VOZADREN-382590 format. One line per 2 residues: number of its first residue (from 0); their letters; for each residue x, y negated, z of N, C-alpha, C. Coordinates in steps of 0.001 Angstrom, whole numbers, plus 500000, padded with zeros to 6 digits. Each point is the difference from the previous one (the first is absolute). Last residue first. Layout:
NUM) A) X/Y/Z/X/Y/Z/X/Y/Z ~ ...
This chain:
403) XX) 828455/342309/112941/500186/501317/499380/499493/501102/500919 ~ 500243/495278/501079/498775/500383/499297/500090/501397/499411
401) XX) 503640/497797/502223/499001/500422/500981/498706/500436/499351 ~ 503529/498236/497345/500414/501277/500590/498951/500526/500965
399) XX) 499435/495726/498100/499807/501025/498976/500352/501376/500555 ~ 500761/496203/502654/498566/500302/499937/499712/501060/498950
397) XX) 504328/498080/500558/499721/501095/500937/498529/500390/499992 ~ 501478/496241/497493/500389/501259/499377/499723/501192/500907
395) XX) 499172/495622/501619/499114/500281/498877/500314/501353/499378 ~ 502867/498492/503333/498695/500332/500581/499002/500341/498895
393) XX) 504190/498368/498715/500100/501381/500488/498680/500460/500607 ~ 500332/495532/498714/499943/500851/498809/500101/501470/500400
391) XX) 500509/496906/503448/498629/499956/499492/499855/500894/498774 ~ 504286/499396/501871/499171/500878/500831/498544/500003/499540
389) XX) 503060/497046/497897/500342/501395/499695/499085/500950/500763 ~ 499657/495446/501001/499448/500286/498674/500249/501457/499624
387) XX) 501902/498462/503980/498545/500000/500144/499319/500349/498673 ~ 504684/499292/500166/499625/501322/500487/498490/500125/500156
385) XX) 501756/495805/498819/500216/500948/498901/499548/501388/500414 ~ 499984/496819/503319/498925/499732/499046/500115/500920/498793
383) XX) 503411/500144/503203/498765/500578/500534/498825/499772/499057 ~ 504271/498056/499064/499968/501443/499749/498712/500645/500494
381) XX) 499671/494812/498723/500747/500837/500934/499967/501465/499593 ~ 497812/496224/497563/501176/499405/500631/500863/500964/500788
379) XX) 496527/499362/495858/500213/501180/500853/501310/499774/500753 ~ 500271/496638/496475/498742/500695/500276/500267/501359/500646
377) XX) 503155/496509/498279/499985/500414/501395/498725/500751/500380 ~ 500971/497864/495732/501066/500981/500198/499987/500600/501396
375) XX) 495429/498241/497735/501173/499460/500693/501065/501079/500096 ~ 495889/500151/497035/499677/499139/501133/501217/499364/500672
373) XX) 500015/502993/496036/498782/499219/499828/499753/498999/501128 ~ 503664/503132/499870/500147/499164/498814/498799/499081/499816
371) XX) 499849/503229/503376/500927/498917/500366/500220/499057/498823 ~ 497494/503926/499349/499225/498928/500624/500892/498865/500505
369) XX) 502013/503846/498028/499092/499399/499026/499250/498809/500588 ~ 502715/502600/502846/500812/499203/499077/499122/499280/498982
367) XX) 497898/503021/502924/500471/498810/500720/500805/499094/499077 ~ 498612/504178/498304/498861/499098/500181/500434/498703/500674
365) XX) 503151/503411/499605/499718/499453/498677/498843/499004/500067 ~ 501043/502413/503865/501018/498978/499730/499791/499354/498636
363) XX) 497183/503621/501164/499740/498824/500839/500992/498886/499710 ~ 500634/504130/497893/498782/499378/499480/499704/498715/500762
361) XX) 503503/502640/501561/500378/499316/498763/498798/499308/499368 ~ 499257/502615/503841/500808/498826/500337/500387/499225/498743
359) XX) 497773/504107/499578/499072/498946/500424/500773/498735/500352 ~ 501700/503810/496478/500185/499479/501352/499004/498881/500297
357) XX) 499765/504462/496595/500068/498536/500024/500066/499522/501443 ~ 499393/504593/498646/501328/499597/499520/500201/498482/500036
355) XX) 495822/502204/501112/501014/500252/501036/501402/499561/499592 ~ 495576/497545/498030/500772/501219/499777/501040/500187/501106
353) XX) 495354/497412/500771/501366/499705/499574/500764/501311/499868 ~ 494484/498818/499654/501071/500767/500631/501351/499602/499403
351) XX) 495339/497048/500592/500863/500633/498997/501170/500683/500690 ~ 496680/497111/502070/499189/501003/499302/500799/500761/498947
349) XX) 501932/496669/502730/498983/500449/500965/499140/501102/499391 ~ 503343/497528/497605/500484/501219/500649/499107/500425/501159
347) XX) 499293/495941/497481/499684/501178/499182/500386/501294/500697 ~ 501120/495642/501776/498679/500521/500371/499606/501229/499188
345) XX) 503986/496792/500295/500155/501461/500029/498672/500711/500238 ~ 500260/495266/499912/500750/500370/498803/500143/501514/499870
343) XX) 498034/498128/503897/499104/499867/498851/500692/500436/498715 ~ 502590/499912/503853/498973/501028/500174/499000/499956/498848
341) XX) 503232/496632/500187/500574/501271/499561/499015/501145/500171 ~ 498705/495762/501561/500160/499954/498544/500566/501308/499469
339) XX) 499707/499460/504669/498684/500208/499390/500094/499970/498477 ~ 503933/499070/502451/499565/501372/500282/498686/500286/499287
337) XX) 501678/495603/499833/500768/500913/499161/499604/501446/500199 ~ 498143/496699/502800/499454/499865/498645/500718/500947/499046
335) XX) 501652/499578/504328/498818/500863/499951/499313/499916/498642 ~ 503886/497316/499801/500162/501134/500906/498839/500970/499884
333) XX) 500433/495685/497685/500929/500986/499437/500165/501241/500872 ~ 497429/495746/500851/499601/500461/498682/500904/501047/499394
331) XX) 499740/497529/504486/500967/499534/499007/499637/500413/498583 ~ 496843/501166/503333/500548/498713/500431/500929/499432/498927
329) XX) 496662/502976/497999/500257/500258/501420/500467/498671/500572 ~ 496826/501408/495391/501061/499261/500686/500184/500554/501404
327) XX) 497194/500598/494783/500537/500639/501204/501072/499106/500605 ~ 495483/500001/496275/501191/499305/500480/500434/500628/501314
325) XX) 496680/501168/495341/500373/500288/501388/501287/499245/500319 ~ 495574/499655/496079/501398/500018/500394/500187/500274/501480
323) XX) 495640/502024/497777/500637/498694/499865/501451/500108/500468 ~ 498418/504428/498869/498909/499032/500090/500561/498612/499714
321) XX) 502626/503943/500424/499293/500088/498718/498786/499081/499987 ~ 502729/500392/503856/500911/499605/498929/499339/500058/498627
319) XX) 497967/501485/504149/499877/498557/499787/500867/499526/498837 ~ 500121/504548/501602/498793/499706/499207/499837/498515/499689
317) XX) 503825/501304/502739/500028/500520/498631/498727/499704/499203 ~ 500683/499038/504828/500448/498993/499038/499819/500473/498563
315) XX) 499008/502867/503696/499068/498870/499988/500363/498993/498912 ~ 502844/503638/500764/498753/500506/499411/498916/498926/499988
313) XX) 504110/499148/502103/500180/499972/498542/498762/500544/499289 ~ 499916/500066/504752/500123/498636/499489/500119/499977/498484
311) XX) 499989/504127/502347/498663/499393/499972/500048/498601/499394 ~ 504093/502170/500707/499251/500667/498933/498605/499393/499864
309) XX) 502601/498583/503569/500558/499474/498754/499283/500601/498799 ~ 498917/501623/504266/499477/498646/499820/500512/499371/498708
307) XX) 501671/504209/501182/498564/500125/499733/499380/498633/499745 ~ 504539/500182/501307/499799/500463/498628/498529/500143/499643
305) XX) 502249/496392/503446/499418/501335/500068/499605/500457/498595 ~ 503912/496461/500350/498548/500035/500183/499526/501443/500003
303) XX) 504913/497424/501444/499318/500867/499051/498516/500076/500341 ~ 503032/495665/501077/499574/501258/500610/499304/500832/498933
301) XX) 501565/495353/499560/501168/500865/500220/499654/501305/500696 ~ 496242/496364/500586/501102/499982/499040/501120/500931/500438
299) XX) 494927/501073/501529/501054/499009/500243/501099/500095/498943 ~ 494777/501524/500127/501264/500396/499374/501043/498909/500231
297) XX) 495058/500049/500748/500609/500968/500926/501348/500502/499488 ~ 496505/497085/497849/500571/499293/501149/500624/500944/501027
295) XX) 497955/499131/494781/500612/501134/500691/500807/499425/501159 ~ 495758/498073/496782/501123/499703/500886/500453/501272/500708
293) XX) 497162/498123/495398/500200/501186/500840/501241/499770/500846 ~ 496313/496814/497039/501327/500105/500622/500016/501205/500935
291) XX) 497044/497571/495429/500077/500850/501191/501432/500019/500530 ~ 496666/496445/496829/501254/500737/500150/499961/500783/501304
289) XX) 496872/496720/496150/500055/500847/501186/501322/500756/500028 ~ 498842/494966/497785/500130/501427/499740/499995/500743/501331
287) XX) 498730/494678/497540/500367/500895/501094/500058/501449/499533 ~ 500060/494190/498450/499595/501373/499712/500508/500905/501104
285) XX) 500957/495144/498835/498658/500192/500559/499451/501376/499620 ~ 504445/497964/499145/499118/500448/498926/498555/500181/500454
283) XX) 503364/498508/503024/500329/499252/498789/499032/500334/498871 ~ 499893/502284/504202/499351/498691/500054/500313/499136/498784
281) XX) 499648/505372/501027/500961/499093/499370/499334/498631/499898 ~ 499058/504474/503309/499488/498849/499258/501163/499161/499477
279) XX) 498569/505210/502023/501134/499130/499697/499530/498885/499071 ~ 497982/503741/503793/499627/499219/498829/501124/498992/499784
277) XX) 500163/505045/502604/500115/498542/499974/499393/499444/498710 ~ 500580/504770/503553/499443/499406/498789/500074/498473/500089
275) XX) 502626/504680/502231/499444/498671/500229/499581/499383/498665 ~ 500660/505217/501991/500276/499130/498859/499274/498679/500211
273) XX) 499635/503863/502939/501348/499425/500094/500395/499150/498798 ~ 495510/501796/500374/500985/501094/499960/501430/499468/499903
271) XX) 497059/496114/499461/499422/501336/499839/501121/501021/499920 ~ 498812/494406/501236/500993/501074/500029/499276/501331/499936
269) XX) 498943/494430/498388/499712/501157/500843/501170/500968/499965 ~ 500055/495191/498470/498601/500418/499899/499672/501181/500907
267) XX) 503737/495491/499310/499793/501370/500487/498515/500338/499914 ~ 502957/496424/497023/498844/500146/500887/499853/501462/500391
265) XX) 503738/496184/497832/499749/501427/500202/498908/500135/501056 ~ 502126/496067/496317/499257/500269/501230/499672/501487/500064
263) XX) 503617/496330/497205/499385/501321/500149/499323/500134/501367 ~ 502741/496238/498346/498856/500125/499091/499238/501310/500160
261) XX) 503000/498752/503965/500034/499174/498804/498732/500137/499191 ~ 499637/503091/503467/501405/499698/499731/500053/499210/498697
259) XX) 496156/501721/504002/500294/499292/498755/501489/499696/499933 ~ 496225/503632/502615/501249/499242/500044/500195/499340/498643
257) XX) 495643/502412/503217/500741/499749/498767/501273/499225/500292 ~ 497207/503122/503267/499227/499187/499061/500761/499783/498698
255) XX) 501807/503196/503232/498579/499847/500314/499261/499229/498909 ~ 504643/501063/499720/499584/501119/500838/498530/499913/500389
253) XX) 503307/498219/495605/499110/499642/501105/499573/501241/500771 ~ 504845/499470/497443/498614/500371/499721/499134/499575/501189
251) XX) 504765/499867/499907/499680/499250/498790/498552/500219/499588 ~ 502702/500198/505055/499281/500702/498932/499695/499078/498830
249) XX) 504362/499487/503256/498610/499575/499910/499298/500731/498864 ~ 504133/502616/500983/499766/498669/500557/498513/499668/499910
247) XX) 502571/505040/500549/499583/498976/499057/499734/498681/500717 ~ 501140/504152/502199/501168/499475/499294/499640/498831/499091
245) XX) 496817/502534/502597/500954/499501/500983/501241/499399/499342 ~ 496513/502058/497346/499549/498760/500644/501026/499411/500953
243) XX) 501125/502720/495554/499723/500422/501371/499723/498746/500810 ~ 499420/501085/494458/500689/499267/501065/499528/500482/501363
241) XX) 498574/501268/495401/500764/500948/500814/500712/499313/501162 ~ 495721/499306/496282/500811/499261/500968/500680/500998/500936
239) XX) 497438/499685/494998/500451/500998/500971/501023/499322/500897 ~ 495776/498284/496668/501285/499662/500608/500323/501084/501015
237) XX) 496516/499735/495482/500389/500549/501300/501386/499507/500388 ~ 497833/498473/496002/498830/500501/500710/500315/500489/501395
235) XX) 502087/496235/496195/500312/501076/500936/498733/500412/500748 ~ 501200/496733/496102/498796/500807/500212/500277/501219/500880
233) XX) 502910/496178/498691/500305/501352/499525/498837/500964/500204 ~ 499730/495439/501468/500335/499955/498575/500270/501379/499419
231) XX) 499088/499517/504723/498862/499550/499188/500309/500122/498516 ~ 503458/500948/503056/498936/501000/500148/498818/499654/499101
229) XX) 503462/496843/500263/500416/501187/499259/498917/501070/500047 ~ 499359/496219/502617/499888/499649/498581/500348/501207/499132
227) XX) 500697/500389/504575/498589/500158/499649/499728/499557/498564 ~ 504422/499500/501610/499618/501409/500106/498558/500195/499540
225) XX) 501645/495625/500420/500510/500649/498795/499634/501478/499979 ~ 498864/497626/503866/499225/499493/498864/500452/500663/498705
223) XX) 502419/501037/503969/498666/500609/499941/499155/499500/498827 ~ 504452/498051/500614/499980/501409/499624/498591/500599/499950
221) XX) 501947/495447/501157/499049/500183/498897/499773/501464/499662 ~ 503103/498597/503436/498677/499493/500371/498956/500199/498909
219) XX) 505021/501611/500846/498866/500581/499289/498642/499429/500387 ~ 504573/499098/501837/500311/500332/498619/498759/500408/499206
217) XX) 500074/498972/504741/500258/498766/499239/500295/500257/498533 ~ 496754/503199/502967/501424/499818/499737/500209/498702/499228
215) XX) 495847/502271/501192/500540/499371/501210/501504/499791/499872 ~ 496982/502305/496883/499793/498553/499911/500395/499297/501291
213) XX) 500548/505016/496791/500194/499237/501237/499685/498522/499772 ~ 498893/504658/497431/499974/498551/499761/500059/499188/501292
211) XX) 502128/505012/498594/498973/499373/500829/500024/498487/499772 ~ 501802/502811/495905/500298/499946/501425/498848/499339/500747
209) XX) 499826/503093/495251/500438/498690/500466/500328/500079/501483 ~ 498300/502877/495098/500654/500106/501309/500524/498626/500393
207) XX) 496028/502314/496411/500930/498919/500337/500561/500237/501393 ~ 497058/502418/495559/500513/500195/501355/501071/498946/500253
205) XX) 496151/501857/496230/500623/498748/500429/500358/500146/501470 ~ 499588/504060/496126/499449/499324/501174/500719/498684/500251
203) XX) 500893/503522/496622/499258/498815/499568/499435/499204/501173 ~ 502527/504183/500496/500831/499060/499228/499284/498717/499593
201) XX) 499741/504017/503583/499018/498977/499634/500689/498906/499175 ~ 502399/503822/501731/498671/500584/499783/498954/499003/499507
199) XX) 504651/498483/500887/499869/501005/498943/498577/500544/499820 ~ 501057/494980/501671/500213/501325/500589/499569/501051/498989
197) XX) 501517/494453/500142/499393/501094/499239/500341/501319/500673 ~ 499687/494416/501461/500602/501318/500179/499241/501014/499151
195) XX) 500944/494230/500656/499167/501073/499466/500757/501316/500156 ~ 500993/495854/503341/500381/500687/498763/498930/500995/499587
193) XX) 501463/495545/503540/498900/500866/499566/500343/500581/498639 ~ 501750/496219/503723/500530/501322/499661/498845/500938/499680
191) XX) 499599/494664/499067/500094/500899/501144/500529/501342/499513 ~ 500218/496598/496954/499617/499148/501125/500057/500788/501303
189) XX) 500883/501617/495363/501016/499882/501029/499660/499045/501122 ~ 497802/499280/495135/500462/501240/500613/501020/499697/501092
187) XX) 495710/497115/497518/501375/500018/500500/500300/501352/500639 ~ 496300/496888/496747/500289/501354/500470/501475/500095/500372
185) XX) 496402/495712/499935/501257/500494/499451/500280/501364/500609 ~ 495644/496078/499263/500600/501185/500621/501270/500431/499277
183) XX) 498196/494839/500430/499902/501156/499125/500663/501203/500665 ~ 499698/495147/501311/498940/500870/500511/499752/501204/499096
181) XX) 503435/496388/499801/498937/500036/498996/498850/500925/500385 ~ 503619/498965/503112/500134/498937/499005/498829/499975/499016
179) XX) 500635/503399/503497/499341/498760/500408/500033/498924/498921 ~ 499777/505380/499378/501061/499004/500057/499356/498633/500220
177) XX) 498309/505266/501225/499719/498711/499382/501183/499063/500183 ~ 500146/505554/499602/499886/498897/500957/499767/498707/499236
175) XX) 500195/505790/499455/499607/498744/499377/499803/498936/501075 ~ 503250/504503/499874/498886/499369/500703/499715/498671/499315
173) XX) 502677/505133/498804/499841/498542/499901/498802/499517/500810 ~ 503398/504354/500714/498602/499649/499756/499878/498477/499924
171) XX) 504392/503263/498718/499418/499095/500989/498568/499645/499618 ~ 503491/502957/497796/498611/500361/500293/499398/499155/501121
169) XX) 504534/499355/498302/499300/500458/498806/498521/500271/500250 ~ 503548/498678/503251/499240/498922/499365/499074/500506/498901
167) XX) 501899/502402/504803/500165/499916/498548/499117/498902/499409 ~ 501790/499460/505065/499047/500826/499265/500240/499864/498500
165) XX) 502365/499198/505404/499938/499618/498597/499142/500993/499225 ~ 500507/498253/505265/499682/501194/499214/499788/499575/498552
163) XX) 500792/496833/503468/501227/500727/499710/499769/501261/499195 ~ 496527/497107/501730/500601/499468/498777/501307/500690/499647
161) XX) 495743/500566/503149/501125/500893/499732/500682/499584/498697 ~ 496192/497630/501568/500819/500131/501203/501267/500798/499733
159) XX) 497368/496812/496297/499842/501242/500736/500919/500045/501197 ~ 499866/497448/494831/499304/499851/501278/499865/501365/500658
157) XX) 502369/499526/495852/500022/498612/500462/499473/499871/501424 ~ 502559/504503/498095/498713/499302/499912/500104/498587/500568
155) XX) 504144/502619/497740/499472/499700/501319/498651/499294/499818 ~ 502289/503660/496440/499922/498607/500420/499509/499905/501441
153) XX) 502198/503411/495548/499282/499889/501260/500044/498552/500463 ~ 500621/503118/495023/500299/498881/500883/499176/500059/501284
151) XX) 501839/503328/496040/498887/500000/500959/500264/498945/501071 ~ 502981/501424/496349/499025/498985/499585/498856/499840/500993
149) XX) 503492/503278/500515/500641/498685/500023/499018/498891/499661 ~ 498416/504621/502370/500361/499476/498677/500585/498595/500094
147) XX) 500294/503987/503739/499306/498735/499769/500409/499415/498653 ~ 501655/504099/502231/499033/500131/498913/499331/498677/499649
145) XX) 503286/500431/503554/500616/500479/498767/499019/500034/498837 ~ 498625/498741/504467/500941/499039/499439/500479/500428/498617
143) XX) 497264/502960/502372/499238/498804/499644/500898/498967/499347 ~ 501938/503849/501821/499367/500263/498709/499188/498800/499528
141) XX) 501879/499861/504303/501042/499872/498973/499413/500226/498604 ~ 497196/500677/503672/500344/498583/499900/501022/499772/498895
139) XX) 498921/504418/501027/498871/499348/499346/500263/498509/499817 ~ 503087/502529/502430/500085/500348/498584/498878/499331/499211
137) XX) 499936/499569/504653/501113/499235/499433/500132/500260/498502 ~ 496949/502579/502373/499487/498638/499846/501077/499082/499432
135) XX) 501187/504397/500995/499088/499975/498860/499409/498609/499780 ~ 502884/500732/503724/500717/500200/498749/499068/499868/498803
133) XX) 498136/499790/504377/500878/498871/499719/500623/500120/498619 ~ 497454/503614/501605/499171/498853/499640/500855/498804/499616
131) XX) 502192/503822/501629/499431/500256/498686/499161/498819/499530 ~ 501790/499937/504345/501043/499808/499000/499453/500183/498592
129) XX) 496971/500733/503688/500502/498630/499902/500993/499821/498861 ~ 495721/503215/500689/501442/500232/499850/500711/498686/499692
127) XX) 495374/500172/502909/500509/499946/498644/501495/500310/499973 ~ 497432/500004/504035/498957/500372/499061/500517/500066/498565
125) XX) 502364/498655/504153/500116/501394/499604/498972/500404/498952 ~ 500170/495533/501967/501183/500303/499189/499976/501415/499452
123) XX) 495413/497294/501029/501069/500691/500734/501151/500369/499072 ~ 496944/495667/498920/499932/501451/499880/501140/500652/500782
121) XX) 499232/495190/499369/499562/500631/501242/499867/501513/499901 ~ 503126/495778/497915/499112/501042/499518/499621/500851/501201
119) XX) 501569/494657/500071/500252/501396/500308/498990/500905/499315 ~ 501775/495182/497991/499120/500515/501040/500207/501500/500181
117) XX) 502143/497339/496616/500712/500052/501274/499125/500515/501128 ~ 499985/501142/494554/499272/499241/501012/500725/500144/501331
115) XX) 501077/502348/495977/500184/498601/499643/499264/499093/500973 ~ 502281/505001/500932/498766/499304/499673/500328/498577/499609
113) XX) 502123/505232/501628/500242/498793/499223/498665/499362/499680 ~ 500799/503045/504447/499577/499986/498609/500457/498723/499324
111) XX) 500589/501054/504685/500998/500627/499151/499616/500021/498542 ~ 497789/497957/503921/499656/501407/499840/501031/500733/499156
109) XX) 500177/495250/500886/500404/500789/501159/499612/501467/499894 ~ 500909/497301/495434/499352/499604/501245/500325/500999/501102
107) XX) 502402/498139/495289/499771/501213/500779/499390/499595/501326 ~ 499755/497503/494970/500523/499962/501357/499700/501323/500687
105) XX) 500449/497822/494794/499464/501115/500774/500649/499972/501367 ~ 499072/496504/495494/500742/500285/501220/499313/501118/500770
103) XX) 498893/497756/495666/500162/501436/500151/500694/500366/501297 ~ 499185/495516/498235/498683/500609/500055/500068/501509/500185
101) XX) 504035/497391/499637/499213/499527/501130/498660/500703/500108 ~ 503426/502849/497280/499990/498566/500272/498980/499637/501071
99) XX) 502854/504287/498406/498768/499828/500755/499949/498524/500369 ~ 503358/503218/496831/499254/498749/500064/498689/500135/500759
97) XX) 504267/503077/501286/499398/499615/498736/499023/498867/500231 ~ 503700/502992/502573/499716/498572/500019/499401/499589/498655
95) XX) 499881/504793/502838/500453/499392/498751/499612/498531/500020 ~ 499074/503802/503193/501121/499103/500273/500599/499438/498720
93) XX) 496204/503236/501113/500958/500155/498915/501240/499141/500203 ~ 496436/499810/503210/500536/501347/499901/501083/500134/498939
91) XX) 497685/495773/501101/500393/500646/501249/500755/501297/499777 ~ 500169/495534/496760/499049/501051/500339/500535/500800/501169
89) XX) 501059/494722/499131/500508/501342/499745/498929/501010/500361 ~ 501745/494542/499980/498789/500717/499621/500429/501392/499551
87) XX) 502190/495822/503196/500202/501174/499164/498666/500677/499727 ~ 501626/495069/501294/498823/500822/500269/500065/501213/499085
85) XX) 503654/497088/499947/499432/499562/501271/498792/500841/500402 ~ 502339/500647/495856/500893/500335/501107/499421/499610/501351
83) XX) 497369/501648/495635/500296/498699/500594/500832/500293/501233 ~ 499087/502982/495182/499881/499814/501437/500328/498569/500388
81) XX) 499627/504012/495676/499579/498675/500426/499982/499937/501511 ~ 502061/503022/495299/499572/499949/501391/499744/498568/500441
79) XX) 499459/501027/494884/500907/500678/500906/499462/499938/501407 ~ 497593/499683/494806/500195/499513/501363/501019/500842/500749
77) XX) 499859/499084/494480/499368/500760/501078/500385/499472/501376 ~ 499778/496991/495444/500933/500734/500840/499273/500759/501093
75) XX) 498136/496853/496718/500625/501069/499237/500854/500932/500855 ~ 497641/496147/501680/499005/500630/499143/500571/501220/499284
73) XX) 502825/497229/502630/499143/500850/500831/498979/500737/499144 ~ 502795/496794/497991/500742/501222/500310/499138/500957/500811
71) XX) 498321/495770/499070/500005/500806/498784/500744/501308/500222 ~ 500083/496917/503448/498649/500546/499868/499896/500862/498749
69) XX) 503945/497564/500860/499919/501207/500817/498623/500638/499910 ~ 501059/495812/497989/500393/501138/499168/499933/501304/500794
67) XX) 499202/495674/501943/498835/500643/499411/500378/501201/499139 ~ 502078/497409/504298/500516/500529/498739/498900/500825/499341
65) XX) 498972/497753/503978/501072/499141/499513/500515/500457/498645 ~ 495108/500293/502633/500991/500851/499357/501064/499090/499395
63) XX) 496251/499379/504297/500656/499526/498789/500949/501074/499467 ~ 495572/498779/503756/500981/500956/499493/500557/499531/498658
61) XX) 496546/498020/502986/501233/499298/499641/501068/500937/499459 ~ 495725/501443/501632/499736/499151/498847/501265/499285/499530
59) XX) 499700/504844/502514/500326/498594/500242/499760/499188/498737 ~ 499098/504707/500293/500048/499699/501422/500268/498526/500273
57) XX) 500048/502033/495639/498665/499644/500456/499998/499600/501460 ~ 503958/501634/498009/499692/498664/499505/498637/499536/500476
55) XX) 501419/504360/501069/500838/499017/500676/499637/498584/499561 ~ 497880/503519/497802/499546/499916/501385/500808/498961/500753
53) XX) 501305/500973/495628/498731/499284/500000/499467/499831/501418 ~ 503885/502563/499273/500256/498572/499827/498713/499201/500075
51) XX) 499554/504658/500118/500690/499509/501191/500237/498496/499910 ~ 498258/502227/496252/499003/499883/501062/500626/499421/501256
49) XX) 502855/500996/496467/499175/498846/499659/498939/499769/501070 ~ 502678/503777/500379/500796/498795/500237/499184/498752/499715
47) XX) 498103/504142/499015/500036/499791/501447/500809/498765/500352 ~ 499826/501408/495518/498716/499433/500417/499966/499744/501495
45) XX) 503697/502183/497817/500026/498539/499949/498704/499389/500502 ~ 502039/504887/501645/499211/499336/498975/500016/498480/500093
43) XX) 504274/502786/501766/498579/500301/500041/499245/499061/499071 ~ 504808/499951/500454/499733/501347/500488/498522/500343/500024
41) XX) 503594/495943/499023/499269/500792/499010/499773/501418/500491 ~ 500765/494465/501944/500642/501297/499798/499119/500838/499094
39) XX) 500875/494485/501885/499236/500967/499224/500806/501277/499813 ~ 499763/495883/503794/500933/500779/499190/499189/501074/499287
37) XX) 499095/495023/502740/499452/501186/499350/501101/500663/499185 ~ 499312/496335/504520/500721/500394/498802/499404/501278/499445
35) XX) 497916/495677/503096/500296/501425/499882/500784/500234/498720 ~ 498483/495748/503702/500522/500410/498705/500363/501481/500025
33) XX) 496235/496883/502729/501152/500882/500188/500455/500496/498635 ~ 496021/497263/500924/501208/499229/500299/501212/500872/500302
31) XX) 495879/501963/498474/499836/499410/501326/501284/499312/500474 ~ 501225/502222/495934/498746/500418/500604/499938/499446/501410
29) XX) 502990/499910/495092/499771/499248/501220/498615/500351/500519 ~ 503894/502480/496682/498593/499735/500275/499897/499244/501308
27) XX) 503845/501347/495791/499723/499548/501351/498504/499751/500130 ~ 503261/503445/496756/499168/498818/500065/499804/499638/501457
25) XX) 503000/503573/496293/499782/499343/501278/498991/498873/499849 ~ 502182/504969/497590/499307/498732/499843/499732/499389/501351
23) XX) 502295/504117/499404/499747/499781/498579/499230/498709/499766 ~ 502806/503194/503857/499632/498615/499739/499821/499800/498503
21) XX) 499129/504460/503100/500972/499459/499051/499530/498612/499596 ~ 498962/504265/503831/499841/498605/499612/501093/499618/499014
19) XX) 499703/504260/502168/499014/499908/498929/499799/498572/499511 ~ 502888/501458/503721/500596/500261/498691/499022/499853/498847
17) XX) 500454/497784/505016/498998/500674/499186/500533/500216/498596 ~ 502506/497763/503403/499394/501093/500756/498982/500775/499184
15) XX) 502303/496128/498270/500965/501059/500262/499350/501201/500672 ~ 497450/496120/499148/500369/500611/498739/500967/501151/500217
13) XX) 498698/497427/503703/498905/500816/499508/500359/500697/498693 ~ 503126/496984/501927/499795/501158/500872/498930/500917/499437
11) XX) 500864/495854/497890/501071/500964/499751/499801/501265/500817 ~ 496911/496492/500679/499941/500489/498627/501050/501083/499770
9) XX) 499938/497707/504106/498902/500959/499886/499934/500596/498603 ~ 503103/496611/500819/500388/501205/500729/498918/501061/499902
7) XX) 499214/495692/498128/500914/500809/499206/500389/501286/500716 ~ 495337/497466/500367/501247/499930/500754/500961/500988/499344
5) XX) 494742/498498/499332/501227/499745/499252/501190/499766/500922 ~ 495605/503255/500926/500395/498597/500094/501371/499801/499370
3) XX) 497181/504021/498034/500641/499655/501260/500287/498510/500034 ~ 498318/504612/496829/499499/498700/500408/500591/499667/501347
1) XX) 500822/503508/495399/500212/499692/501406/499500/498602/500293 ~ 499480/504174/496172/499733/498582/500245/500130/499746/501481
């Protein structure tokens, strides 16, 4: 499947230069007032083609399909190669032009690592095998595309700062909001980027992943109110805040007395052992609940976290998962949140020996793929974050050797 602006010279050139492309169907897509041509080929999975088209269409409300029969062809036709002649999307090591659409763009930063974040990674270059990390992370990105089910729809949240991060619709957390016409509550999914997450060691736990509720953005003035509504309605007992103060915006929580966001009032009560206590008041129902917030304020974005501290963090969260609900967020909800979610998903290996014949890297990648299906195709954004998870599992396994 080739994607390119509609210029005949480009079409003929690309088809000639790539022997894997065969013209078996055509359609036109209008994205952001730019017309794109689609050539369907048969070399990879159809579900990835459907995901790609969906991402492109979601990027613009004015997106149009001129030839709808091409969509039926996509459902039945495996994916070929995908690229935009103006903005080439390509992996660093394999040099294969496969489908990395807007939400999968991988940029190479100044450290030489592939990352989906333009900010610098501050880890020393020599600490990690650069080429190996790049290649394996590229393979993980490609696997995400190839394994994505055709029926697994993704969407753009209505409100939030990171609206470019698309999330699965199947496990979106609904929020009950009052409709002004009849003052009746209506349960709506997709208001904010919030998904239910299932982790293997705690299959019955209520675990939600979301993003920081910014309220200094023109796109998200209602975000904190919806965030606290969700916390109240889902009976969340612990908020795990992974945001770094120097990167975050206005706090969504009171630091001394109280804050009110629409119908929700948050009252600060006390702080015990780095856990902040609040009284959450729903002014619509005249009822209140207690909620805790654990703030990890020593973990900048795009930087690996100290393994001992990461271990301590997941050990604090794990017991809470069998109590009330737990909500985890960082800034975007897919970086550091992805690391912690995978650490929880692999938590059994803290007390369970992995067979020498089983690769820790494969176990980790399987976990990442599973959680990407639940939260975002972009969850665990960088090779360093993937390596951070691998190193944590290795630390757990090394403890068994030291006990002998």
